[in-house]
C-alpha positions in Angstrom: 14.3 23.3 36.1 11.8 20.8 34.7 10.8 17.9 36.8 12.5 14.6 35.8 10.1 11.6 35.5 10.2 8.2 33.9 7.0 9.0 31.9 8.8 10.0 28.7 10.5 6.6 28.3 10.0 5.2 24.8 8.6 1.7 25.1 10.2 -0.7 22.7 7.1 -2.5 21.4 5.0 -1.1 18.6 3.2 -1.9 15.4 5.0 -2.0 12.0 3.0 -1.3 8.9 4.1 -1.5 5.3 1.9 0.5 3.0 -0.6 0.8 5.9 -0.9 -3.0 6.4 0.5 -4.4 9.7 3.4 -6.9 9.3 2.0 -9.1 12.1 4.0 -10.6 15.0 7.7 -9.8 15.4 10.4 -11.2 17.6 13.6 -9.6 18.8 12.4 -6.1 18.3 12.9 -3.5 15.6 15.7 -1.0 15.1 15.6 2.6 13.7 18.8 4.1 12.6 19.8 7.2 10.6 23.3 6.8 9.2 24.8 10.2 8.7 28.1 11.0 7.0 29.4 14.3 8.2 32.5 16.1 6.8 34.6 18.9 8.2 35.6 21.6 5.7 39.2 22.0 6.7 41.4 25.1 6.3 45.0 25.7 7.0 45.6 26.5 10.7 42.5 24.6 12.0 43.3 22.7 15.2 40.0 20.7 15.0 36.4 21.0 13.9 35.2 24.5 13.3 31.7 25.6 14.0 29.8 26.4 10.7 32.2 24.3 8.6 30.6 20.9 9.1 28.3 19.6 6.5 26.1 16.5 6.1 27.1 14.7 2.9 24.6 11.8 3.2 21.8 10.6 5.4 20.2 7.2 5.1 17.3 6.2 7.3 16.6 2.5 8.0 14.0 0.5 10.0 14.9 -3.1 10.6 12.1 -5.5 11.5 12.4 -9.1 12.7 9.2 -10.6 11.3 7.9 -13.8 12.9 4.6 -13.8 11.1 5.8 -13.3 7.5 5.0 -16.4 5.6 1.9 -15.5 3.6 2.6 -16.0 -0.1 0.4 -13.0 -1.1 2.5 -10.6 0.9 6.1 -11.7 -0.1 6.4 -9.2 -2.9 5.6 -6.4 -0.4 8.4 -7.5 1.9 11.0 -8.4 -0.8 11.3 -6.0 -3.8 12.2 -7.3 -7.3 10.1 -10.5 -6.8 6.8 -11.8 -8.3 4.2 -14.3 -7.3 2.4 -16.5 -9.8 -0.4 -19.0 -9.3 0.2 -22.7 -9.8 -2.7 -24.7 -11.3 -3.5 -28.1 -12.6 -6.4 -29.7 -14.5 -9.0 -28.6 -17.1 -10.6 -26.4 -16.0 -7.6 -25.2 -14.1 -7.6 -25.5 -10.3 -5.2 -23.3 -8.3 -2.9 -25.5 -6.3 -0.6 -22.9 -4.8 1.8 -20.1 -5.6 5.3 -19.8 -6.9 7.5 -16.9 -5.7 10.6 -15.9 -7.6 12.9 -13.0 -8.4 12.3 -10.6 -11.3 15.8 -9.0 -11.0 14.1 -5.6 -11.4 12.8 -3.0 -8.9 9.4 -1.7 -9.9 7.5 1.4 -8.7 5.1 -0.8 -6.7 8.1 -2.2 -4.6 8.4 1.2 -2.8 6.2 1.5 0.3 5.8 3.9 3.2 6.9 2.0 6.3 5.9 3.0 9.9 6.6 2.0 13.4 3.9 3.2 15.8 4.6 3.0 19.5 4.2 5.0 22.7 5.9 6.5 25.7 5.3 5.2 29.2 2.7 7.9 29.7 0.8 6.7 26.7 1.8 9.4 24.2 2.1 8.2 20.6 5.5 8.1 18.8 5.4 7.3 15.0 8.6 6.7 12.9 7.9 7.1 9.2 10.1 6.0 6.3 8.9 7.3 2.9 9.3 5.2 -0.3 11.1 2.5 1.6 12.6 -0.6 0.1 13.8 -3.7 1.9 17.4 -3.6 0.7 18.5 -6.5 2.9 19.1 -10.1 1.6 16.5 -12.8 1.4 17.9 -14.8 4.3 15.9 -17.2 6.4 17.6 -19.2 9.2 15.9 -22.6 9.2 16.7 -24.4 12.5 15.3 -27.5 14.1 13.0 -26.6 17.1 13.0 -22.9 16.2 10.9 -20.6 14.0 12.3 -18.6 11.0 12.5 -14.9 11.9 13.7 -13.0 8.8 15.1 -9.6 9.2 13.6 -7.0 6.8 15.8 -3.9 6.4 13.7 -1.1 5.0 15.6 1.9 3.7 13.9 5.2 3.0 14.6 6.5 -0.5 14.8 10.1 -1.7 12.4 11.5 -4.4 14.3 12.4 -7.5 12.6 15.8 -7.6 13.2 16.7 -3.9 16.6 15.2 -3.2 17.2 17.7 -0.4 14.2 16.6 1.6 14.9 13.7 3.9 12.5 10.8 3.4 11.9 10.1 7.1 10.5 11.7 10.2 9.4 11.0 13.8 6.1 12.3 15.1 5.7 12.9 18.8 2.1 13.4 20.2 1.6 16.6 22.3 
């Protein structure tokens, strides 16, 4: 029987990257979930689930991030798909005075990013959660409270490739 130790505990803090660029500070943690829809293939006379007749109809992997350090205009289109950023300028010659961020109502190829969470176990071994071609499918929702910081939730969902729809777009790597 293997020796039981606390060394294999997965620590909750880690680094989130979107397209290999770190998100920055987070607050309230992150959450990884794979939603699976399973179905029993039923036959007359069955009294319950039957081994070998259970199939996975769908599988959706999500990584939710509560981003404290999000508000950099240049990165908003990376966090929120279907948006664009344009420079605001005044004068002749024009002087850039800021940026305007708005919706495009269209998802573009560049909106899809690989998203990773990199953490470790108590004994220091790396654990990496990867979502491929992920898209933040959550709403643009910022809670703006007096005496508090906005901590938007980004809900990245891995998407399947059209040509390999039977290959799940997520994985978890454990260091040896």
